[in-house]
C-alpha positions, 0 to 999 in steps of 0.5 A: 304974410297970412298966418295958418296952420292945419294939422290932420286932426285923426294924428293930433287926437291919437298918442304918438302925434299930439305929443309932438305935435303939442311940443312943437306948435308954438312955431306952426305960424304960416304954413299948412300940412297938405300930407301924412308927413309930420314927422318929418316936420317935426325934425325941422321944427325942433331945431329952431323954436322961434324962426322958420328955416325956409330952407329946410322947410322945403325939403319937407313934402307935403307943406304949403306956406307964404314966403315973401308973399308968394304961395309956396308948395313942396309937392306930396309927401309920402303916404302913411301905411296903414298899420300907421293910421290911428284912431281918436284916443278918447280916454286922452281927450277925457282926461283934458276935460277936467272930469266934464263928463257932459263935454265928452259925450259931445263925441257920441250921440243916442241912436235915437237921435239918428232919423235912419237908426229909429227907423230900423227895427235892429236897433230895439233888439235886447241888449243893444247899447245905445250910443252911436260914434264916428268911426273911419276904417280907410283913408283916402279914395280910388279917384283922381278926381283934380278938385278933391280937398284930399292933402294926400294920395293914395288909399289906405286901410286901417289895421284890423287888429287896431280896429277890433281893440278900438270897437272893443273899447268903445262898446265896453267903456262908452256904450257904443252900439252903433257906427257912422262910417266916415270914409270918402270911399267906403267898400273900395276893398271888398275882401277888407270890407267884408272882414269889417262886417264881421267885426262889426258883427261881433260886437253886435254893432 
């Protein structure tokens, strides 16, 4: 039996999901998560800590696992609502590094290490914060390519209130003045994109 596990990194880096993930990780053995339906998975796993109940697993959408040397797929799970998408919690990540500030800096990089930024004179404005961080503003895509690696369907945008809190926290605590947008389909929602641009401008990013 193949043994592998894949849990969405943006979920395990958030406060609520990572606590449950850590508590249940000992039973993640022979399946992979192909959707955002992680919380339904926890309800199955917590009943039997030392073995997998494949009958119950088959009822959880978004799972792929090996059973009797055959690959089983339970279908796509329900897509999360945008309000449930969370940003990485850098404070929590920092707490696990035992005070290693150098290791924490792996999540950020100076703007002068990014060729596109040093070619833009705006990067050298007085008072501009010097660090760059990756940020998602949306998840998913509006296209329907059959070869896509996406594990869940649909296109979701992050809550603008949470976005503003995240930007302010990054600026004030980690000297973030530049953003690398890592969306799979940035700009699909024009109204939302204009609102994002206003937020970025507000925090001088």
